[in-house]
N, C-alpha and C positions, 0 to 999 in steps of 0.2 A: 391258431384262429380258428372259429367254427366254419367259417367259410371253406377255409383251405381243407379242414378235415371233411367237410361234406363232399367237395370236388375230388378228393383222392379216394375216398371210401365208395363214392357212387360214380365211377367214371363214366357209366353209360348214360346215366341221367343228366351228368354235365356235359357230356358230348352233344346229347339230343337238344339241350337248350342252347348250346353254342350254334350248333346247325340252323336251328329256327331263327336265331338272332341274325345270323350270317344272311339267311334269306331274305328277311326284312330288310337289312342294309344295302343289299344288292339292288333289290326293287326300289328302295329310296334313291340310289345312284341313278338308277334308269330315268326315274321321274324327275329328277332335279333340273329345274330350268338352267339355261346357260346364259350369262351376261358378263360384260367386262367389269362392271362396278355392282356393289352391292344395292338393293332396292331401297333407296334413301326417299322417305317422305318428308318433303319440306312443307311447313304450315305455311303456304304461300298460295294466295288467290289473286288472279291477274283479271283486269277489266280493260277491254278494248272498246272504243267509240269512234266510229268514222263519221266525219261531218266533211263533206267534199267541198273543196275549194276554200275552206277557212284557214285562215292564217294562224300561227301559233299564239300570237297576242290574243285573238278573238276566243281561241280554244282554251286557253289559260284563264281568261276571265269569265267566259259564259259556262265553261264545263268542268274545269279543275277546280275553281274556288267553291261552287256549291257542293260538288261531289266530297272533295277532301275534308270541308268543314263537318259533313255528317259521318263520313268514314274515320274520322279520328276519335269517335266515341265508342267504336266497336270494342267489345271485350278481348283482353289479352293481346292486345295490338303491340307489335314490336316496332315497326314505323312503316311510313308509307313513302313510295318512291314513283314519280310519274315523269313523263314527257310529253309535252305537246309539240307535235309536229304538224306541218302542213297537212290538213285533211284528217288527223289521227290523234286521238288521245289515248294514252297507254298508262295504265295504273297497276303498280305491284303492291299488294297489301301484305306485309310480312307480319307473322304472328310469332309469339314466343315458341321456342322449341318445346315440344311436349303437347302443345294446343291440338284440339282435335280438328282436322283439316274440314269434315263434313259440317261440323257446327261453325266453323270459320266462314265457310262457303255461304251457309245460310244468313250468317250476320252480315256479310257483304252485300248479299242480295236484298235484304231488308234495308240496309242504309241506302242503296241505290235506288230502290222504290221511293223512298221518302225524297230523295234529291230529285226525283223524274219531273215533277212540275216545274222546276225551275231551270230546266234544261232547254236549249233550242228545240223548235219544233221539227226542223228538217234534218235532224242527225238520223243515223241508221241506229236500229236497236242495239244497244249494248251487248257485247260477248263478254261473258263472265265464265272463267274456267278456274279448275284448280290445277295448280302447275305440279308436273311430274317428270323429275329429271329422265327417269326410264322411258318417257314417251318422245325423247328426241328422235329425230330421224334415224332409222336403222338402215336406210339406204336412199341415195339419191341417185336418180337416173335421168337422162336426158332422151329428147326426141328431135331428131333434125332430118331436113330433106333438101336436096338440092331443086326439086321439083314443085313443092308446095309453098305457098305464101305464109309469111308468119301468122296471118289469120288464120287459114285453115289448119297449120299445125297446132295452134292453140286450140282451137275449137275441137280438134280430134284427141287432144289431150284431156281436156275438160269433159267431153261428152261420151268419149268412147273408152279411152284407157284407164282413166281414173274410176269409172264405174267398176271395171274388172278387177283392178286392184283392190278396191273397197270390199270386195266380196271375198278375199282371202281371209282366212281365220286368223285373228290375231292382230290384223290392221285396224287401228283406230282412226286414221284419217290421212288426209294428203295436204301438200301445199304446192301450188303450181306458181311457177314465176317464169316469165319471159313470154316471147311470142306477142301477138296483139289480140286483145278480145274483141270478138265482132259486136258491132252495135249498128243500129238504124240511126243515122244521122240526118237531121232535118237542120239544114244550113240557112239561117234566117237572113233575109235581106232588109236592113233596117230602113232603106228609103223606100222600098215598097209598103213596108208596115205603116211607115209614117204617111205614106200616100194613101192609104185604105183606112187611116186612122184605127190601126189595129194594135192593142197592147199585147205584150208577152202573155200576160196571164189569160187572156181570152183565147189565143192561138192554143196554148196548153190544155185549157178546158176543152176545146173542140175536138183536139186530136184524141184526148183521153175518153170522151164521149162517144166517139165515133168506132172504138175498138172495144166491143164488149159481147160477151156471150153468157146468158143467163137463162135460167130455168124460169117460166112463167107459172107452172103449175100443172095439175093433172086434168084431163077431159075424158069423160066417159062416153065412148060411142058405142052404143049397144052392149055387147058382151066384153068390149075391150077397154082397158085404160090407156090412154095415151098421153105422153109427155108433151106439153108445148114449151118449145124452146126458142129464145131469140139467137140467131147465129150471126153475130155481126162482127166478129173478129177480122183483122185484116188478113187477106189471103195473098196478097202480094204488095210490093212497094207502090204499084199503080192505084191500090186502094187507098194508100196513105195520101199519094200525091192529089187525089181528087177529092178529098176531104173539103167540104164547104166550111171555110173559117168565117165568112161575112157576106152580106149583100151590100152592093153599091147601087141603090136604086133597084131596078129589074135585073141587074147583072150579078150574077155569083162570082164570089172571089173564093177560089181555090187554094189549096196550101201552095199548089205548084207555082202560082202567080207571087207568090211572096217568099218561097224558099225553094231550095234544091235538095231533094230527098235522096240519098245514097246508101248503099249498103256499104258501110264502111267498118272503121274500128276505134276504139278508144286512142286517146293521145299517147304516143310512145313516152312512157315514164320509165322504163327499166329496160336494158338490152343484156341478154345472155349470149354467152357462146361457150362451147365444149370443143377444146382442142382447136380453137380458131374458127370453128363453123357456128353460125348462130343457131340457137336451139330454144327448146322449151325444157324447163327444169321442173320434175316432180319428185317431192320428197314424201318417202313413206313413213308415218309414225305408226308404232306398235302399241297395243293396249298394255297398261301398267302390269299386268299379270302375265303377259305373253313371253314366251322364249324368243331372245333376240335371234338366234341362230336359226330357228325353226321358222320364224315369219319370215326372213330374209330369204332364206332357201325357198320357201314356198313361194315368194314373190319371182324369184329366179326361174322356178319351174314354169310357173304361169307365163312368164315372158319368153322362156324358151318354147313352149307349145305356141305361143302367139307369133313368133317371129316367121314361121313358115307362111303364115296368111296375111302378113303385112303388106300393105300397099306398095307398089314398087317405088324405090328410091327414098323409102322411110327408113331410118336407122335409130335404133335403141342403143344406149350407152349407159355405162356406170359411173358416176362421178366418184361414188363412195359407197362401200358396202361394209357396213359395221361388223357382219358375220365374218368377213374375211380376217379382220384383225383381231377380233375376239378369239376365234379358233386358232390362229397363230399365237397369240399371247398365251392362251391356256394350254396350248401345246407345249409352248417353251417352259412354262412353269410346271406342267406335268413331267416333262423330261428331265427338269431340275430335280423334281421329287425323286424320279425313279433312278437317277445317278446318284442321289444322296443316299437313297435306300441300298443301293449295290455297295457303295462305300460304306456304309454302316455294317453291312453284313462282313465284308472283308475286315474291317477294324475289329468287329467282335469275335471273329474267328482267331485274329492273332492273339488278342487278350485271353480269351477263354481257352484256346488250344484245343478244341474237341468239336468235332462235326456235328455231335448229338446235340450238344448245348447251342451251336449255331441253327440247329433245326427248331430248337426252342424259339429262338429269336425270329426265325422265318415265319413260323405260325404266328407269333404274337404281334408282329408289326402288322402284317395285312388284316389280320382279325380286328385290330383295335381301330385301323382305318376305315374297314367295312362297317363295323357296327356304327361308327360316328356318322357314316353318311345317312344312316336310318334316323339319326337324331336331327341331322341338317333339314331333312325332309320334314320330319314333324315340326321343326322350327319354322319352316316357310323360308327357308335359305335358298339361295342359288349357288350354282357352280361360278365363281366369279375371281378375278385376280387376287381379292384378299382373302376369300375363303380358302382358296387352293394355297393361297401364301400360309395362312394358318396351319394347313396340313403339312407343309414344308418346315415350318418353324416347329411343329409338334413331332417332327419325325425323329429328332434327336432326342426329345424328351420322353417320347412315347417308350422308348426302350429302357430308360434309366430304372424305373422300378421292377421291371423284368431282369435287368442286369444285376441289380443288388441282390434279388432272391436267387438267381442262378448261381452267382458267386458264392453266396453263403451256404446253400445246399451242397455246392463243389467243395466248400473248405471243410464243412463238416464230415463230407464223404471222404475226403482225404484224410482226415482226422481219425474217423472210426469207420472203415471200410466194412466192417463186419454187421454193422447195425442194419436193422430193417428200413429199406428205402422209403417206405411210406412213412415211417415214423419221423425219419430224418427231414424229410421234405417239410413235414408239419412243424417240427422244432424249428428248422431253419427259417422258415417263412414267419413263425410268431415271433423269433428273435429280433429280426428286423422289421415286423409289421408297425410296431408303434412309430418308429422313425420314418417309415413310409407314408404313413397318414399324416404325421406332422408335416413332413416335406410337401405333401400334395396340397393341404390345407394352405400352408404357406404360399405355395405357388398359386392357388387360386386366389388366396388373399390380394396378391399383387395385381390381378386383373379385374377384380370386383369394382374399382373405381369408376372404370370405363362404363359401367352400368348405372353409376350413380351422378357422374359429372354431366351435365346438360352440354349442348354444342355440336357443331358440325364434326370436330375430330372425334368425338364419342361415338356419333351417328355413323361415321364412315368406317371405324373400325370395330363396330360392334359384332359384325358377323366373325372376323378374323378371330376376336377374342373369345367368343362363345365357342368357336371351333377348337381352339386350343384348350379351353376349359373343359370342353366335352371329350376330347381325346385324352387329357391328363386323368380325368376321372375314370373312363372306360380303361385306361392303362392300368390304374392302380387296382381296378376289379380283375382284369387278366392276369395281373402279377400275382396276387393272391389267391387265384383260383386255378386258371388254366395252366398256367407256367409250372407251379409245383406238381400239378397233376402229371403233366407231360414228363418232368424231370424224374419223377417217382417211377413212372412207367419205363423210361428210357434206361434208368440206372437200377432197376429193380434186380438185374441178372448179377449184381457184383461190381467190383471196382473195375472202372475202364481206364486204361493207360491215356494220358494226355497227349495230344498231338502238338505240332508245331514246336518241336523240342528246340529248336535254334532260338525262338522268340521267348519261349519259357525261360530258357536259361538266361538269355539278354535281360528279361524282365526281373529275373531273381537277383542279378547282379545289380541291376538299377536300384532296386528295392535295398539291398544293403548299402550300396552307396548314399542312397536317399537318407536312410537312417543314421548314418555316419554324419552326412552334411547337416541334418537337422539338429542333431545333438549339439553340434557345436554352434548352430545358429541359436538354439534356445539357450545356450550358454553366454551368447552375446547378444540377447534379446533386446537389452536396452540400447544396442547400437543398430541392430537390424531394423527395429521397427521405424526408428526416424527415416531410415533409407526410403522405405514405403511412402512415407509421408511426402518426402521430397518429390516423388512421382505425383501426388495430387498437386502439389504447388506448380510444378512443371506443366501438367496438364491444364491447370487453371488459367496459366499465361498464354497457353496455345488456344483456349477455347475462344478468345476475342478474335482471333485469326481465321477461324472456320467462318464459312459463308452461312446464310441462314435462308430458308425457303418453307414453302406450306407443303407443298408435295413435289418430287421430283419431275423433271420435263421427262416426257415420253418420247422416245425415238421411234415414232411411228410415221415419219416422213411427211407429215401434214403443215403446210407453209403458207402463209397469207401475206400477199404484197397489197397493202392497203393504200388507197390512193384518195387524198383530199384535195380537192381542186379549189380556187379561190371562190368566195361566197358569191353566188350569182350565175357561176358558170352552168352552162345547160348540159343535159345529158348527153349530147353528141360530143361536147368537148371533153367530158369525162372519159367518154368511150375513146376518143383519140388517144387520150394518155394510156388507158389500159392497153391499147393496141400495139403502143410502142414497148411496152414491158413482155406483151407476149411475143412478140418478134425477136426480142433480146434472148428469151429462153427457148425458143423454138429448136428443135433438133437435139435438144440435151438428152444424152443417153439414160441420165439419172432420174428424169421426169417421167413418170408412168402417164398421167394426164393433167390437164389444166382446165379451170372453169373461170370464166369472167362475168362478173356481174357490174354493169355500169349503170349508175342512177339509184343504188339502194344500199342499204345497211341491213346485214342479219343480225337480229336480237332474239336469241331463244328459238321459238318456233315461228318467228314471224321476220318477214322481209319488209322494211320500211322503205319507202320512196323518199329518197334525198338526192336530187338531182348532182349535186356538186362532189358525190362520194362514190366510191367503187372499190372493187378488190378483185385480184386474181388469186384463186385458190390453187395450189400446187399439191399433187400427190407424188412423192418420190417412190421408186421402185421398192420392194420389201427390203428390209434390213438386211437378210441374209443374201440379197443381190448387189449390195453396195458396199464399199469400203470407205464410207464417209458417213459420220453421223449426221442427224438431223441439223443440230446446232452448229456443227461446223459449216455445213452446205448454207445455212441462213447467214453466217458470217460472209460466206463467199459471195452469195446472191446480193448481199448488201451493197458490196462494193461495185457490182454490175449495175445496180439500180440506181446508185448514187449519180451515175452519169446521164440518167433519164428523168432527172427531177422536172416537174412541169413547172411552168412558169408562174409563180405567185403561189403555187400549190406545194405538196409533198407526197413523196412515195416511202413508206415504210414497210420494211420486210420483218414479219413476226413468224414465230413458231407457234402454230395454232394451241390453244389450251385444251385441257382435258375435257370432255364432254361430259355432261351429268353431274358437275360438282358446281353447286350453287357458289358464285363469287369469283370463279376462276375466268376471269376475263382476259382477253388478250394482251393486257398490258400488265407490267409488273406493279406498277405504282398508279393509283388514282388520287389525286388531290382535289377534292371537293370545295370549292370557294363558295362560300354561302352568305346571303343577305337578301334584301328585297329590292333594290333600286339596280335595274339591269346594266345601266351605264356604269355605275360605281363598280359592279360585279365585273364587268368587262375590262375595266381599267386595272382593277386588282388581279385578275387572271392573267392579263397580259404582263404584268410586272412578276408573278408567279413564274411564268414561262422563262423570263429572262434570267430570273434567279437559279431556276433548275438549270439552265444552259450554262451559266457561269460556274457551276459546281464541276463541270466535266466529267461527272460519273454516269451521266444520262444520256440516252439516244431515243430517237422517235418520239421526240416531244411535241406535243400539240394539244390545242384547246377544241374542246367538243363542239363549241359554237361561237359565233360572233354576232355583232350587230350590224353587220356591214352587207346584208343581202338588199339588193335594190328592189323598191317598190314604189307604186304610185298610191300617194294617200289621197283619199277623195274626202276634202274638208267641205260639208253641205252647209249652205248659209240658210239657217233655220227659219229667218225671217221670210225669204224669198220663197222658199220650199212650202211654208204653211200657207201663204197667199194663194199658191197653186194647188192646195190640197194635197201636198205629197210630204210624206214624213221620212225621217232619216232611215228607218226600217224599211220603207218602200225603195228608197235608193239603194240600200245595201242589197235587198233580195234580189233587185232587178239587175244589179251589176254582176252578182254571183251567177245568175241564172242565164245572163247573155253571154258572158266570157267561160265561166266553167261549164255551163249548160245545166238543163233540167231535164230529167227522166220523166217524160209525160205518161208513158204507159210501156207494155211490152209487145213484141212481135213474135208469134209462135211460127215455128217451121220444123218439121219432123219431129215433132215432140220436145223440141228445145225452145226455150225462151231468151229473147235478146232484147237488150234495152233499147227505147225509142228515144233519143236525146235531141232536145232542141237547143241550139247555140248559135252565135255569131261565128262564121269561118274564121279559123286561125289567120288565114292570110290578110283578113280585113283588119286585124289588130295587131300591128307591127310597130305602132308609135303612140305616142301620149296622145296625139290630136285625136287618134281613132277611139280612145278611151273618152275623150271630151265629148265627141260627136254622138256616142250612144244615145239612142232614142228612148225616151221615158214617155209615160203616159200620167197626165195629171188627172183630177178628180172629174173635170169637166168632159174628159174623153179626148182633150188635144194633145197632140204631141209635143214634146219638148226635148231639148237637148241636155245632156247631163251639164254641159257647161253653163248653161242658164241659171243653174241653181247650186252649183258647186265648183271648187277649184282643184285641179288634179296636179298635186305637188310630188315632185322626184323626191324620195327619201330612201331611208334604209331601215330593215327591221331585222329580227331574230329568225334564224333558220329553225330553231328548237329553244323550247324554255323547258328546263329540267326543275323538279322540285324534290325535296326530301324532308318529309313532316310539315309540308305546307310552305317551307322557305325555299325560295328560289335559289338555284345554285348553277356554277358552271365547272364543269370538269376539266381537269387538267391531266393528261395522261402521259406516261414515260415507261421506257424500259431501262432497265440498269445495265452498264457495260461489262460488268463481271458477274461472279456467282453470289455475291455477298449482298442480298436484299436487304437484311436487317441492319446492316453498317450504312448501306445507302439511305435507307429511310430515317436512321438517327441523325445523319448529317443533313438531309433535307430538312427535317422538323426544326433542327438548331437554325438552319438558314432562313427559314419562313418565320421563325419566333421573332427574327429581328426587322421583319418587313413591316413598315407603316401600313395600317388599315384603318378604315374609318370605324366608330363606335357601332357594334352590333353585327360586325362581318368578321366570319369565322374561318378557319381551315378545318377540314376533316379528312381522314384518310380512309379509302376504300380500296377496294381489288384484292390484290394478293397480300399486300402489305397489311390490311386489316385483318384478312384471314390468319397470316402469322402471328399477329398481336394476340388475337383471340386464341390461337393454339398455344402460345405460350403459357397463358393463364390456365388453360386446360390441362397442360402437360404438368405444371407445378402443382394444381390441385391432385391429379392423378397419381403422382410420385409422392406426395404427402399422404394421401391416403393410403396407398400401396405399402408403404414403409409402416405406418401406423398400424394397420391390419396384421402385417406380418409380425410386428412386435407383440402384439396381443396374443397371436396363435403361439409364437415361440415362447411367450411368457407361460402361457397355460401348460405347453409341453414340457418345459423344464422347471416350472415352478420356481422360477428365478428371474431376476432383472438383469444380472450381470451377463450371463451367457446370450440371451437375445440382443444385449447392447453390444457384446463382443461380435458377434455375426453381423448384424445391421451396421456397426461402426466400420466393418471392413468394406462395405460397398463403395464408399468413394474412391478408394483404391483401386477397385475393379473397374469404375468407371472412367478411370484415368486411361485404361486401355483403350475405351472406345474413342475418346478424344485423339489418342496418338494415331491409331489407325485411320480415322476419318481424316486426319489431317495429312498423312502420307498418302492417301488415295484422292485427295483434293475433293473430298464430297463434302456439301453443306448440310448443316443439321436442319432436318425436317420432321414432319409429323410422324413419319414411319419408324424414325430412328428410336421413338419411345417403346416400340414394340421389342426392338433389340436390346434396349436398356433393361426392359422387364425381365427379359430372358437371362441377362446377366445377374441380375439380381436374385432371380429364383434359383440359378445354379449356385450362387454364393450362398443361400440360405440352405440349400439342399446338401451341399458338400459340408457346410457347417453343422448340420443336424447329424450327419452320418458320422462324422468325426467326434463331436462333443457328446453325443448320446452313449457312444461306445466307450469312451475315454472315462464318462461318468460310470459306466457299468463296471469298469475294470477297478475303478476306486472303490465302488460299494461292495463288490462281490470278492474281488481278489485282494482288497486292501492297499492296493498300489498308491504311491504318492502321485500329486498331479503331473510331475515331470515325467516319472516313468511311465504313467497311464496314458498320456497323450502320445508319447514316442511310440509305444506299442499299438495303440489305436490308429495312429497316422499309418504305420507300416502295414497293418492288416487290413485296413479300409483304404489303402493306397490304389490297388487294383480297381475297385468299383468307382472310386471317386474320380481317377484319371478317365476310366472308361466312360463314365456319363458326361464328363466334360468334352472329351475328344470326339464322342459320337454327335453330341450337339453341334460341336464346331464344324464337324463334316457334313451335318444336315444342311449347314447354311452354305457351305462352300460353293455349289453350282449356282446359286442365287448371286453370291457375291462376285462371280466371275462374269455374269450377265452376258452369255454368249449368244441368246436367243431372244426373240420377240416376248415381251411381256415382263423382262425382268428388271427394266428400269424403275418401276415403281417400288420393287422390294429389295433392290440392291443396297440403298443406305443402310436399311434395316439389318441386312445380313452382315454388312461390312462392320456395323457398330457391335453386333452380337459378338462376332469372331474376335474383334479387337478387345472387347471387355472379357470375354471367356478366356482368351490368352493370359491375361493379366489374373484373371480369377484362379487359374491354376496355381500361379505362384503364391497367390494370398492363400489358398485353401492348403499348400503344401507347406509353406514356411510361416507366413504372417499368423495365421490362426493359432497355430499350436504355441507360439511365441506369446500370444496374447491370453490364451488359456492359462499357461503357467503365470503370467503376470498377475491376473485378476484371481487365481485361485489360492485357497490357503493349504498349507501343508498338511 
């Protein structure tokens, strides 16, 4: 080969090029960002609109309807998903994979602009942003104090701590939850307002008009220009109290005459605690391109510097620091790679029996990996669990090409020790060069489909696949250039005696024994081949017993106890239920910390206020410091929590999902019950829950919403209201303003602004009569009671209204009791198919079940494309259809080994297993090419018959074939053992690869030679 001849004859130039590339590779490694998962850009845009005090029904009608009608016309839209919660509308706009997120963002903004005129006037400005999983919180910290009030604590976090964290490079934003936000409250006295004939609107306008600071213009005085400015801002609460809101004859009516002005706080809707102490939680979000570890460490350094100057009694703690687990996980995978590399060198030494040949491998291995780091930097990749996993996967493969070259050079050297070493290196490399190229192209052909098939599975494994592909291409270049150059240099002084004599003798006897056994198996080939076929049938029978999953569970110690109280329960009632759980787990030595959130639900980057829901988040000590897995601890905790079930509610223990993967919710199965009438949906969803419970395979079953939240419905008598000049809109607006409150203006103190809110005090609104007695103002200016024009009727309503593609839905969530998600979903679908439902009402599956179904379709497409491209490459290589068919026809037998070992280790089939399967297929192709290419050469050049040719080829190519397979298996061994953090994600892949490769050795040694004789002509 020309590249080999160049490398050997121009050693200095080749060495200089290699050194330059190594420097670039090391620089790339130094500059690579670090994260847990690859940077996956989802074509997703989110819209959030706040409408304070509005019910879910109001939001669904007045906001969701007009927006979603227009949003459904956006180009390349996949589907819409929305939630209408009290005071908040949240819309997720999903686009087809491959859509340009920036264009999608502009299309969403345009649709929102068109809908703006149809939306209520008193909503807050819509918040629109592109979703990015890499911007999930990299750190969550808490602020607590025994001396400060919740108001002061929240104010300090909002206006002091947050500003300093936002200044850290790489921080994109923060979210603060807990404590109490300060606001100036004007507590109205309806009786006093009625006495002075004051309407709410008049009071709001007077307060706003008295709090103003405005430039009047410029005045020229002599040679100076002076600004004239009105300074009428409130300087104190007394300024607010003395605002004149009306005149009663000659007497002034001050605000203090009709209201109490207090320096207070918002209504407590969320309660947070860290390790049992009330706190304020601050989540730190990083920029999309920022390094997770660097951002988290920079924030930690900042907080370390700030701690010394913190006010007395103030404490900062960490709920979660992604950098800690990322470093632990990546260190675990790195250690697995180092262990695999060390084992590989030992195996190579045993097989080659020469220190100098091992030196060649020791140079080829790190050289290939370092050069790949340069490619990773150019491609914009990061060091994450998948890209590092790609390095581990490629460890065994990376030496395959060099092993074949080294072994062939050594063989020719032993055959003719007197020949020039340079010429021998060129000849030996050329002899196997075409087979190496064909094997490498076939290997790459197996992984190309990942770049062609759309979907989350393809996106998730993109970096892993491209890392493997990059390493394989580099290893081929190293094998045909650097490897023969070093071999020629080391063996240029004449024949060297082989080391490892005991192993060499053992392997020689093994080779002879193998030849003797193979000859007899070939003689009985029509009996031997069906034996392998029986293995395929046995594996097919076991396949149904294997569980199914999308991604493996991560043993990261993150657990959530989710509490759902009866609809209508207050925040304080939810908080009491959480405290009982905290007391139950207090003092557990396996628990590192706990965080409680009462009255809220966390979805993505936002905490939604839902009074009857809460959770206790538990972080266990690191994996190396405990002797129990997260999954096992969850099972134990579930028994303890079962004794604390709240009356009429439910407490569920779950392992937290993997962060940053779209669709990986906390529940295994999500059944979406879809239709248009909420009452019919509620009935169907309740029957769905009963059906799920009757199956006995599920736990933590609950409905996302119901229609039983108590409410007062104000039914306006339109005739009476019209006679008094009051519209239904006037009633609705006044009601919201009096009960929820209206922000009239803002109060400035020390450079910070606080809302000034007018409302009727909560203590005056404790019964239906209080609502009926609310004072309104008619067109003539006279006061009237709400009961004069409306009836206040007790009723019930929705806590939340969800939609998908404009169709209302209620979600039923559940977890499976065992590992077989696929089997559970199949059984549930069959059960729901027999459930009576009204026309137009459907079931759809979401969550992990949907992700797994999508994964199956993607995997089948990937395998089909992989085998097709491999067949094309092999057909070109052999110029024959029989031999490619022979090689790929043996693949099912090799995959039987995957099923056997997965069954024995009780691991379910998931997305990561496909990588192990492709490695097995690649090894099958590689060994087949090495064997059949050489057998064909012996037939063509030495005139041997197929039987004798394949026998000789099998014995001569025995060492490199066993070496390449064994080294690949050894490379996977540390990951399969899963001894450290980070191995959970890649363990199924490693186990699948080892099982398949174990069977592949038998196929390559015995089945392929038999099949070659069966399909060849004498």
